[in-house]
NUMAR-76275 format. One record per residue (C-alpha): residue in one letter; z, y, x. Coordinates in nm, 2 decimals. Each point is the difference from the previous one (the first is absolute). Layout:
N
+----+--------+--------+--------+
: aa :     zz :     yy :     xx :
+----+--------+--------+--------+
:  A :      Z :      Y :      X :
...
+----+--------+--------+--------+
//
This chain:
464
+----+--------+--------+--------+
: aa :     zz :     yy :     xx :
+----+--------+--------+--------+
:  X :  -5.08 :  -3.14 :  -2.49 :
:  X :  -0.15 :   0.23 :   0.33 :
:  X :   0.17 :   0.28 :  -0.20 :
:  X :   0.33 :  -0.15 :  -0.06 :
:  X :   0.02 :  -0.11 :   0.41 :
:  X :  -0.10 :   0.28 :   0.09 :
:  X :   0.30 :   0.19 :  -0.23 :
:  X :   0.23 :  -0.25 :   0.20 :
:  X :  -0.12 :   0.08 :   0.33 :
:  X :   0.08 :   0.43 :  -0.05 :
:  X :   0.34 :  -0.14 :  -0.18 :
:  X :   0.13 :  -0.20 :   0.31 :
:  X :  -0.14 :   0.31 :   0.22 :
:  X :   0.21 :   0.25 :  -0.21 :
:  X :   0.31 :  -0.22 :   0.01 :
:  X :  -0.07 :  -0.11 :   0.38 :
:  X :  -0.03 :   0.41 :   0.09 :
:  X :   0.30 :   0.07 :  -0.19 :
:  X :   0.21 :  -0.27 :   0.17 :
:  X :  -0.11 :   0.11 :   0.31 :
:  X :   0.08 :   0.36 :  -0.06 :
:  X :   0.34 :  -0.13 :  -0.12 :
:  X :   0.07 :  -0.19 :   0.32 :
:  X :  -0.15 :   0.26 :   0.25 :
:  X :   0.37 :   0.12 :   0.05 :
:  X :   0.08 :  -0.04 :   0.33 :
:  X :   0.36 :   0.00 :   0.06 :
:  X :   0.21 :   0.15 :   0.30 :
:  X :   0.10 :  -0.15 :   0.32 :
:  X :   0.31 :   0.09 :   0.15 :
:  X :   0.01 :   0.07 :   0.35 :
:  X :   0.08 :  -0.29 :   0.27 :
:  X :   0.36 :  -0.01 :   0.02 :
:  X :   0.09 :   0.31 :  -0.21 :
:  X :   0.29 :  -0.17 :  -0.14 :
:  X :   0.16 :   0.04 :   0.32 :
:  X :   0.11 :   0.37 :   0.02 :
:  X :   0.22 :  -0.05 :   0.32 :
:  X :  -0.25 :  -0.25 :   0.20 :
:  X :   0.22 :  -0.32 :   0.14 :
:  X :   0.32 :   0.21 :  -0.08 :
:  X :  -0.10 :  -0.04 :  -0.36 :
:  X :   0.29 :  -0.18 :  -0.24 :
:  X :  -0.07 :  -0.17 :  -0.30 :
:  X :   0.27 :   0.12 :  -0.25 :
:  X :  -0.03 :   0.19 :  -0.37 :
:  X :   0.40 :  -0.01 :  -0.05 :
:  X :   0.26 :   0.23 :   0.06 :
:  X :   0.04 :  -0.10 :   0.40 :
:  X :  -0.37 :   0.11 :   0.02 :
:  X :   0.06 :   0.25 :   0.29 :
:  X :   0.29 :  -0.16 :   0.13 :
:  X :  -0.19 :  -0.25 :   0.16 :
:  X :  -0.07 :  -0.04 :   0.44 :
:  X :  -0.35 :  -0.02 :   0.08 :
:  X :  -0.16 :  -0.35 :  -0.06 :
:  X :  -0.10 :   0.02 :   0.37 :
:  X :   0.31 :   0.11 :   0.16 :
:  X :   0.14 :  -0.19 :   0.29 :
:  X :   0.24 :  -0.02 :   0.30 :
:  X :   0.29 :   0.19 :   0.03 :
:  X :  -0.14 :   0.30 :  -0.18 :
:  X :   0.04 :  -0.27 :  -0.36 :
:  X :   0.33 :  -0.03 :   0.15 :
:  X :   0.08 :   0.39 :   0.06 :
:  X :  -0.16 :   0.04 :  -0.36 :
:  X :   0.30 :  -0.15 :  -0.20 :
:  X :   0.28 :   0.19 :   0.22 :
:  X :  -0.22 :   0.27 :  -0.10 :
:  X :   0.01 :  -0.12 :  -0.37 :
:  X :   0.38 :   0.02 :   0.02 :
:  X :   0.03 :   0.38 :   0.16 :
:  X :  -0.23 :   0.10 :  -0.25 :
:  X :   0.13 :  -0.12 :  -0.31 :
:  X :   0.36 :  -0.03 :   0.03 :
:  X :   0.22 :   0.33 :  -0.04 :
:  X :   0.11 :   0.23 :   0.30 :
:  X :   0.40 :   0.09 :  -0.03 :
:  X :   0.21 :   0.28 :   0.14 :
:  X :   0.15 :  -0.02 :   0.33 :
:  X :   0.25 :  -0.14 :   0.14 :
:  X :  -0.07 :  -0.32 :  -0.14 :
:  X :   0.03 :  -0.39 :   0.09 :
:  X :  -0.37 :  -0.04 :  -0.07 :
:  X :  -0.10 :   0.22 :   0.33 :
:  X :  -0.40 :  -0.09 :   0.00 :
:  X :  -0.01 :   0.18 :  -0.34 :
:  X :   0.22 :   0.29 :   0.01 :
:  X :  -0.01 :   0.35 :   0.08 :
:  X :  -0.16 :   0.09 :  -0.38 :
:  X :  -0.01 :   0.41 :  -0.04 :
:  X :   0.18 :   0.22 :  -0.05 :
:  X :  -0.27 :   0.13 :  -0.21 :
:  X :  -0.29 :  -0.22 :  -0.13 :
:  X :  -0.19 :  -0.11 :  -0.29 :
:  X :   0.04 :  -0.39 :   0.03 :
:  X :   0.21 :  -0.26 :   0.17 :
:  X :  -0.31 :  -0.27 :   0.03 :
:  X :  -0.36 :   0.02 :   0.07 :
:  X :  -0.03 :  -0.21 :  -0.30 :
:  X :   0.19 :   0.23 :  -0.23 :
:  X :  -0.33 :   0.23 :  -0.01 :
:  X :  -0.26 :  -0.27 :   0.11 :
:  X :   0.15 :  -0.29 :  -0.25 :
:  X :  -0.17 :  -0.30 :   0.08 :
:  X :  -0.23 :   0.18 :   0.26 :
:  X :  -0.14 :   0.18 :  -0.29 :
:  X :  -0.06 :   0.33 :  -0.14 :
:  X :   0.30 :   0.27 :  -0.11 :
:  X :   0.00 :   0.20 :  -0.31 :
:  X :   0.09 :   0.32 :  -0.11 :
:  X :   0.36 :   0.02 :  -0.16 :
:  X :   0.03 :  -0.01 :  -0.35 :
:  X :   0.32 :   0.17 :  -0.07 :
:  X :   0.21 :   0.29 :   0.20 :
:  X :   0.22 :  -0.15 :   0.27 :
:  X :  -0.15 :  -0.36 :  -0.01 :
:  X :  -0.01 :  -0.18 :   0.35 :
:  X :  -0.22 :  -0.27 :   0.13 :
:  X :  -0.29 :   0.13 :  -0.13 :
:  X :  -0.23 :   0.04 :   0.29 :
:  X :  -0.11 :   0.37 :   0.02 :
:  X :   0.09 :   0.28 :   0.23 :
:  X :  -0.05 :   0.37 :   0.05 :
:  X :  -0.14 :   0.11 :   0.34 :
:  X :   0.11 :   0.35 :   0.05 :
:  X :  -0.21 :   0.26 :   0.26 :
:  X :  -0.09 :   0.37 :   0.02 :
:  X :  -0.30 :   0.15 :   0.12 :
:  X :  -0.02 :   0.01 :   0.38 :
:  X :  -0.06 :  -0.27 :   0.26 :
:  X :   0.25 :  -0.11 :   0.28 :
:  X :  -0.12 :  -0.08 :   0.35 :
:  X :  -0.07 :  -0.35 :  -0.09 :
:  X :  -0.24 :   0.12 :  -0.28 :
:  X :   0.22 :  -0.09 :  -0.26 :
:  X :   0.09 :   0.16 :  -0.31 :
:  X :   0.32 :   0.26 :   0.04 :
:  X :   0.31 :  -0.16 :  -0.19 :
:  X :   0.24 :   0.17 :  -0.27 :
:  X :   0.26 :   0.16 :   0.25 :
:  X :   0.32 :  -0.14 :  -0.18 :
:  X :  -0.13 :  -0.37 :  -0.12 :
:  X :  -0.26 :  -0.08 :   0.24 :
:  X :  -0.33 :  -0.20 :  -0.09 :
:  X :   0.10 :  -0.25 :  -0.28 :
:  X :   0.26 :   0.07 :  -0.27 :
:  X :   0.26 :  -0.26 :   0.02 :
:  X :   0.16 :  -0.05 :  -0.30 :
:  X :   0.27 :  -0.27 :   0.09 :
:  X :   0.28 :  -0.02 :   0.25 :
:  X :   0.32 :  -0.16 :   0.11 :
:  X :   0.33 :  -0.03 :  -0.16 :
:  X :   0.19 :   0.36 :   0.07 :
:  X :  -0.33 :   0.17 :   0.05 :
:  X :  -0.14 :   0.27 :  -0.25 :
:  X :  -0.37 :  -0.13 :  -0.10 :
:  X :  -0.28 :   0.27 :   0.14 :
:  X :  -0.11 :   0.01 :  -0.37 :
:  X :  -0.24 :  -0.17 :  -0.27 :
:  X :  -0.30 :   0.08 :  -0.23 :
:  X :  -0.14 :  -0.06 :  -0.31 :
:  X :  -0.37 :   0.02 :  -0.11 :
:  X :  -0.15 :   0.12 :  -0.31 :
:  X :  -0.34 :  -0.10 :  -0.13 :
:  X :  -0.29 :   0.23 :  -0.15 :
:  X :  -0.27 :  -0.17 :  -0.23 :
:  X :  -0.35 :   0.05 :   0.12 :
:  X :  -0.29 :  -0.12 :  -0.17 :
:  X :  -0.31 :  -0.18 :   0.07 :
:  X :  -0.31 :  -0.04 :  -0.20 :
:  X :  -0.27 :  -0.30 :   0.05 :
:  X :  -0.34 :   0.11 :  -0.11 :
:  X :   0.02 :  -0.25 :  -0.25 :
:  X :   0.28 :   0.19 :  -0.13 :
:  X :   0.35 :  -0.19 :   0.04 :
:  X :   0.25 :   0.16 :   0.19 :
:  X :   0.24 :  -0.12 :   0.25 :
:  X :   0.33 :   0.22 :   0.02 :
:  X :   0.08 :   0.02 :   0.40 :
:  X :   0.40 :   0.14 :   0.10 :
:  X :   0.02 :   0.29 :   0.28 :
:  X :   0.34 :   0.00 :   0.18 :
:  X :   0.20 :   0.29 :   0.05 :
:  X :   0.30 :  -0.07 :   0.24 :
:  X :   0.32 :   0.22 :  -0.01 :
:  X :   0.24 :  -0.06 :   0.27 :
:  X :   0.43 :   0.03 :  -0.10 :
:  X :   0.34 :  -0.01 :   0.12 :
:  X :  -0.08 :   0.14 :   0.35 :
:  X :   0.32 :  -0.04 :   0.19 :
:  X :  -0.08 :   0.20 :   0.35 :
:  X :  -0.17 :   0.28 :  -0.12 :
:  X :  -0.38 :   0.10 :  -0.19 :
:  X :  -0.29 :  -0.14 :   0.11 :
:  X :  -0.27 :   0.26 :   0.21 :
:  X :  -0.17 :   0.24 :  -0.22 :
:  X :  -0.33 :  -0.13 :   0.07 :
:  X :   0.08 :  -0.36 :  -0.01 :
:  X :  -0.25 :  -0.27 :  -0.10 :
:  X :   0.08 :  -0.32 :  -0.11 :
:  X :  -0.18 :  -0.31 :   0.03 :
:  X :   0.08 :  -0.30 :  -0.24 :
:  X :  -0.09 :  -0.32 :   0.16 :
:  X :   0.03 :  -0.35 :  -0.14 :
:  X :   0.09 :  -0.36 :   0.24 :
:  X :  -0.33 :  -0.17 :   0.04 :
:  X :  -0.04 :  -0.34 :  -0.02 :
:  X :   0.00 :  -0.15 :   0.35 :
:  X :  -0.27 :  -0.29 :   0.00 :
:  X :  -0.28 :   0.01 :   0.29 :
:  X :   0.16 :   0.30 :   0.22 :
:  X :  -0.06 :  -0.18 :   0.33 :
:  X :  -0.36 :  -0.08 :  -0.12 :
:  X :  -0.04 :   0.41 :  -0.07 :
:  X :   0.10 :   0.05 :   0.36 :
:  X :  -0.22 :  -0.27 :   0.14 :
:  X :  -0.31 :   0.19 :  -0.13 :
:  X :  -0.18 :   0.12 :   0.34 :
:  X :   0.05 :   0.43 :   0.02 :
:  X :  -0.40 :   0.02 :   0.01 :
:  X :  -0.04 :  -0.19 :  -0.30 :
:  X :   0.20 :   0.24 :  -0.21 :
:  X :  -0.15 :   0.30 :   0.16 :
:  X :  -0.34 :  -0.10 :  -0.09 :
:  X :   0.10 :   0.08 :  -0.35 :
:  X :   0.10 :   0.35 :   0.06 :
:  X :  -0.21 :   0.27 :  -0.09 :
:  X :   0.25 :   0.30 :   0.00 :
:  X :  -0.30 :   0.26 :  -0.01 :
:  X :  -0.20 :  -0.22 :  -0.31 :
:  X :  -0.28 :  -0.01 :   0.26 :
:  X :  -0.22 :  -0.24 :  -0.25 :
:  X :   0.12 :   0.25 :  -0.33 :
:  X :   0.13 :  -0.31 :  -0.19 :
:  X :   0.29 :   0.21 :  -0.09 :
:  X :   0.22 :  -0.24 :   0.17 :
:  X :   0.19 :   0.14 :   0.35 :
:  X :   0.25 :  -0.27 :   0.10 :
:  X :   0.19 :   0.15 :   0.28 :
:  X :   0.24 :  -0.16 :   0.24 :
:  X :   0.37 :   0.08 :   0.03 :
:  X :   0.12 :   0.08 :   0.36 :
:  X :   0.36 :  -0.08 :   0.00 :
:  X :   0.29 :   0.01 :   0.27 :
:  X :   0.07 :  -0.32 :   0.18 :
:  X :   0.35 :  -0.02 :   0.12 :
:  X :  -0.05 :  -0.30 :   0.26 :
:  X :  -0.34 :   0.16 :   0.11 :
:  X :   0.11 :   0.36 :  -0.01 :
:  X :  -0.31 :   0.14 :  -0.12 :
:  X :  -0.20 :   0.05 :  -0.31 :
:  X :  -0.15 :  -0.39 :  -0.11 :
:  X :  -0.22 :  -0.08 :  -0.33 :
:  X :   0.24 :  -0.01 :  -0.31 :
:  X :  -0.10 :  -0.30 :  -0.20 :
:  X :   0.39 :  -0.08 :  -0.17 :
:  X :   0.16 :   0.22 :  -0.31 :
:  X :  -0.15 :   0.19 :  -0.28 :
:  X :  -0.15 :   0.25 :   0.24 :
:  X :  -0.08 :  -0.22 :   0.25 :
:  X :   0.33 :   0.15 :   0.20 :
:  X :   0.10 :  -0.32 :   0.18 :
:  X :  -0.21 :  -0.11 :   0.29 :
:  X :   0.12 :  -0.36 :   0.06 :
:  X :   0.22 :  -0.22 :  -0.23 :
:  X :   0.31 :   0.02 :   0.28 :
:  X :   0.01 :   0.35 :  -0.05 :
:  X :  -0.02 :   0.01 :  -0.37 :
:  X :   0.25 :  -0.25 :  -0.04 :
:  X :   0.24 :   0.19 :   0.26 :
:  X :  -0.07 :   0.26 :  -0.22 :
:  X :   0.12 :  -0.13 :  -0.31 :
:  X :   0.29 :  -0.15 :   0.18 :
:  X :   0.10 :   0.37 :   0.10 :
:  X :  -0.10 :   0.18 :  -0.32 :
:  X :   0.03 :  -0.24 :  -0.25 :
:  X :   0.34 :  -0.20 :   0.07 :
:  X :   0.15 :   0.29 :   0.25 :
:  X :  -0.05 :  -0.27 :   0.31 :
:  X :  -0.05 :   0.11 :   0.33 :
:  X :  -0.27 :  -0.20 :   0.24 :
:  X :  -0.09 :   0.04 :   0.37 :
:  X :  -0.33 :   0.20 :  -0.17 :
:  X :   0.22 :   0.24 :  -0.21 :
:  X :   0.35 :  -0.01 :   0.14 :
:  X :   0.14 :   0.32 :  -0.18 :
:  X :   0.17 :  -0.05 :  -0.32 :
:  X :  -0.12 :   0.25 :  -0.28 :
:  X :   0.30 :   0.20 :  -0.10 :
:  X :  -0.06 :   0.32 :  -0.23 :
:  X :  -0.01 :   0.30 :   0.21 :
:  X :   0.42 :   0.12 :   0.03 :
:  X :   0.10 :  -0.35 :  -0.02 :
:  X :   0.13 :  -0.21 :   0.32 :
:  X :  -0.12 :  -0.35 :   0.01 :
:  X :   0.21 :  -0.09 :   0.26 :
:  X :   0.32 :   0.01 :  -0.21 :
:  X :  -0.17 :  -0.27 :  -0.17 :
:  X :   0.04 :  -0.39 :   0.13 :
:  X :  -0.34 :  -0.14 :   0.10 :
:  X :  -0.14 :  -0.34 :   0.08 :
:  X :  -0.05 :   0.00 :   0.38 :
:  X :  -0.27 :   0.21 :   0.21 :
:  X :  -0.23 :  -0.07 :  -0.13 :
:  X :   0.11 :  -0.16 :  -0.33 :
:  X :  -0.34 :  -0.19 :  -0.05 :
:  X :  -0.06 :  -0.19 :   0.36 :
:  X :  -0.31 :  -0.07 :   0.15 :
:  X :  -0.01 :  -0.33 :  -0.07 :
:  X :   0.09 :   0.07 :  -0.38 :
:  X :  -0.29 :   0.25 :  -0.01 :
:  X :  -0.20 :  -0.25 :   0.14 :
:  X :   0.06 :  -0.26 :  -0.24 :
:  X :  -0.03 :   0.22 :  -0.32 :
:  X :  -0.35 :   0.12 :   0.16 :
:  X :  -0.12 :  -0.31 :   0.06 :
:  X :   0.09 :  -0.09 :  -0.35 :
:  X :  -0.15 :   0.31 :  -0.15 :
:  X :  -0.32 :  -0.09 :   0.19 :
:  X :  -0.06 :  -0.36 :  -0.10 :
:  X :   0.06 :  -0.04 :  -0.37 :
:  X :  -0.35 :  -0.18 :  -0.14 :
:  X :  -0.21 :   0.20 :  -0.25 :
:  X :  -0.06 :  -0.21 :  -0.38 :
:  X :  -0.29 :  -0.11 :  -0.03 :
:  X :  -0.23 :   0.12 :  -0.26 :
:  X :   0.00 :  -0.16 :  -0.36 :
:  X :  -0.34 :  -0.06 :  -0.25 :
:  X :  -0.19 :   0.11 :   0.31 :
:  X :  -0.31 :  -0.19 :  -0.13 :
:  X :   0.04 :   0.10 :  -0.37 :
:  X :  -0.29 :   0.19 :  -0.11 :
:  X :   0.19 :   0.24 :  -0.18 :
:  X :   0.18 :   0.08 :   0.33 :
:  X :  -0.34 :   0.00 :   0.22 :
:  X :  -0.14 :   0.25 :  -0.29 :
:  X :   0.31 :   0.23 :   0.04 :
:  X :  -0.05 :  -0.02 :   0.39 :
:  X :  -0.36 :   0.12 :  -0.01 :
:  X :   0.10 :   0.27 :  -0.25 :
:  X :   0.25 :   0.11 :   0.25 :
:  X :  -0.23 :   0.02 :   0.25 :
:  X :  -0.25 :   0.17 :  -0.22 :
:  X :   0.24 :   0.30 :  -0.05 :
:  X :   0.06 :   0.02 :   0.35 :
:  X :   0.38 :  -0.11 :   0.02 :
:  X :  -0.11 :  -0.14 :   0.34 :
:  X :  -0.06 :   0.27 :   0.16 :
:  X :   0.39 :   0.06 :   0.08 :
:  X :   0.07 :  -0.35 :  -0.10 :
:  X :  -0.18 :  -0.20 :   0.24 :
:  X :  -0.03 :  -0.38 :  -0.11 :
:  X :   0.01 :  -0.19 :   0.31 :
:  X :   0.10 :   0.07 :   0.39 :
:  X :   0.11 :  -0.23 :   0.30 :
:  X :   0.28 :   0.03 :   0.21 :
:  X :  -0.01 :   0.04 :   0.36 :
:  X :   0.27 :  -0.06 :   0.23 :
:  X :   0.38 :  -0.07 :   0.00 :
:  X :   0.35 :  -0.08 :   0.15 :
:  X :   0.03 :  -0.25 :  -0.26 :
:  X :  -0.34 :  -0.25 :   0.03 :
:  X :   0.03 :  -0.11 :  -0.38 :
:  X :  -0.13 :   0.36 :  -0.07 :
:  X :  -0.28 :   0.01 :   0.23 :
:  X :  -0.39 :  -0.05 :  -0.13 :
:  X :   0.08 :  -0.03 :  -0.37 :
:  X :  -0.29 :   0.12 :  -0.22 :
:  X :   0.24 :   0.15 :  -0.27 :
:  X :  -0.06 :   0.19 :  -0.35 :
:  X :   0.26 :   0.25 :  -0.05 :
:  X :  -0.20 :   0.30 :  -0.17 :
:  X :   0.08 :   0.27 :   0.20 :
:  X :  -0.11 :   0.22 :   0.31 :
:  X :   0.33 :   0.11 :   0.07 :
:  X :  -0.13 :   0.37 :   0.04 :
:  X :   0.09 :   0.33 :  -0.16 :
:  X :  -0.18 :   0.12 :  -0.30 :
:  X :   0.05 :   0.32 :  -0.23 :
:  X :   0.12 :  -0.15 :  -0.32 :
:  X :  -0.01 :   0.36 :  -0.23 :
:  X :   0.24 :   0.22 :  -0.10 :
:  X :   0.13 :  -0.25 :  -0.24 :
:  X :   0.17 :  -0.23 :   0.26 :
:  X :   0.06 :   0.23 :   0.25 :
:  X :   0.36 :   0.06 :   0.13 :
:  X :  -0.06 :   0.30 :   0.18 :
:  X :   0.15 :  -0.12 :   0.31 :
:  X :  -0.18 :  -0.05 :   0.34 :
:  X :   0.07 :  -0.29 :   0.20 :
:  X :  -0.13 :   0.02 :   0.33 :
:  X :  -0.39 :   0.06 :  -0.03 :
:  X :   0.03 :  -0.12 :  -0.36 :
:  X :   0.02 :   0.30 :  -0.25 :
:  X :   0.20 :   0.04 :  -0.32 :
:  X :  -0.30 :  -0.16 :  -0.20 :
:  X :  -0.11 :  -0.31 :   0.21 :
:  X :   0.15 :  -0.32 :   0.01 :
:  X :  -0.12 :  -0.34 :   0.18 :
:  X :  -0.18 :  -0.24 :  -0.21 :
:  X :   0.24 :  -0.26 :  -0.13 :
:  X :  -0.10 :  -0.38 :   0.04 :
:  X :  -0.07 :  -0.16 :  -0.32 :
:  X :   0.08 :  -0.36 :   0.12 :
:  X :   0.29 :  -0.17 :  -0.20 :
:  X :  -0.08 :   0.30 :  -0.26 :
:  X :   0.01 :  -0.25 :  -0.30 :
:  X :   0.33 :  -0.19 :   0.10 :
:  X :   0.22 :   0.27 :   0.02 :
:  X :   0.08 :   0.01 :  -0.39 :
:  X :   0.10 :  -0.39 :   0.07 :
:  X :   0.19 :   0.10 :   0.33 :
:  X :   0.19 :   0.33 :  -0.11 :
:  X :  -0.03 :   0.00 :  -0.37 :
:  X :  -0.14 :   0.30 :  -0.05 :
:  X :  -0.39 :   0.16 :   0.07 :
:  X :   0.07 :   0.36 :   0.13 :
:  X :  -0.26 :   0.12 :   0.25 :
:  X :  -0.07 :   0.30 :   0.23 :
:  X :   0.21 :   0.17 :   0.24 :
:  X :   0.26 :   0.09 :  -0.28 :
:  X :  -0.02 :  -0.29 :  -0.22 :
:  X :  -0.13 :   0.23 :  -0.29 :
:  X :  -0.30 :  -0.22 :  -0.07 :
:  X :   0.13 :  -0.27 :  -0.21 :
:  X :  -0.29 :  -0.22 :   0.02 :
:  X :  -0.31 :  -0.04 :   0.22 :
:  X :  -0.21 :   0.19 :  -0.30 :
:  X :   0.24 :   0.30 :   0.06 :
:  X :  -0.02 :   0.01 :   0.36 :
:  X :  -0.38 :   0.00 :   0.00 :
:  X :  -0.01 :   0.28 :  -0.28 :
:  X :   0.25 :   0.24 :   0.24 :
:  X :  -0.28 :  -0.07 :   0.29 :
:  X :  -0.14 :   0.38 :   0.10 :
:  X :  -0.14 :   0.20 :   0.27 :
:  X :  -0.21 :  -0.23 :   0.23 :
:  X :   0.05 :  -0.31 :  -0.29 :
:  X :  -0.10 :   0.23 :  -0.31 :
:  X :  -0.34 :  -0.12 :   0.00 :
:  X :   0.08 :  -0.34 :  -0.06 :
:  X :   0.27 :   0.08 :  -0.21 :
:  X :  -0.23 :   0.18 :  -0.23 :
:  X :  -0.27 :  -0.32 :   0.05 :
:  X :   0.29 :  -0.19 :  -0.12 :
:  X :   0.10 :   0.21 :  -0.32 :
:  X :  -0.39 :   0.00 :  -0.09 :
:  X :   0.00 :  -0.39 :   0.02 :
:  X :   0.03 :  -0.18 :  -0.36 :
:  X :   0.32 :  -0.17 :  -0.05 :
:  X :  -0.13 :  -0.37 :   0.07 :
:  X :  -0.10 :   0.12 :   0.35 :
:  X :   0.31 :   0.22 :   0.07 :
:  X :   0.17 :  -0.33 :  -0.09 :
:  X :  -0.23 :  -0.23 :   0.26 :
:  X :   0.12 :   0.25 :   0.26 :
:  X :   0.37 :  -0.02 :  -0.07 :
:  X :  -0.03 :  -0.35 :  -0.06 :
:  X :  -0.11 :  -0.06 :   0.36 :
:  X :   0.25 :   0.20 :   0.17 :
:  X :   0.22 :  -0.19 :  -0.15 :
:  X :  -0.15 :  -0.29 :   0.13 :
:  X :   0.06 :   0.17 :   0.38 :
+----+--------+--------+--------+
//
């Protein structure tokens, strides 16, 4: 009987120990308020309108001005003269008839799928070597800084472009392969002369509009804390600020917006888009964009300027106060494991998870803890993504770290998952595999992970 009792005791210890080991796993826990990507501006919508809603904490006049700006942003501008004097003056050369043509539902554009397609959201910036007195790159002598592929009636369009893709195969350490696509751009049917022989072409896809005011409200010193242009700490990451010409300040200031951080404020970003994309003048950019040799004065305009200061202000407020969608499944264990892996392979060296905003002219944007996953700095992304076109302090291989918030809802809102500055990546996985330069170590670490762990990282990014 004693032997039997000892056997039972041993069996109990084995079972208890085994159960203890099985139950020793400690669940991962999400950070407090991690789902609030935009702080108190966060909106809870996972549908097609996820990017269109005003910040949840927006109040007073700004909440009313939001809707006026929304109208100016979304409705088509027309050719002057017109009865609709509040939105006439389109062109004479342009890329779109409305801001929302490229930023559909305040989301992300894509590359055209067929030759001559319009309403897609990709344009071609043009430059030649050398800089102007403001530090900007030299424009093409005839076509300026941007190919405008549409025009008003009775006017010959500047030209068109087509894209051809070359396959690039990437192999995982486990043996699977992914075929990427590398684009080549050909400008065709130029109506006003040839491009410069040393022309530099930089394709740019329209980015989503959410959270821009929060990025503007991040203190300059906070951004500069992450800069390490000379890689003093020898970690291979050398974030660099771009300093660009601020028209209102009449001097170079920190760039925050655009694929190469080439705009200093939302107001200037909006005014530049009105000028370059829609052919509309404003107090910041009062001159029409016409090819060299074409007299702009022969075309009717919508006033001087065509976009009034009031209208520019309303669109700026609208662009500043679109709410950021909340995270989905932020406390799911697979998502949290993906978050840890994202940190482990050092993606957070550039995609900074969390920052706090400072002061802003719009109170709703002030003192918010946000999770944009960007440092707003320039990084060398390698030869694979290079456009070889400088943009103020940005070299031909440097790009601003794009915010990741909302990335998992682009398909829902815009019906595609194309990423990177030219839309070449057809999903998040391809975007990661295109990372080179300073991000090459993280890219290689991703390639060497087993498929289960790669999928966890992808699931985490999709939750943002």
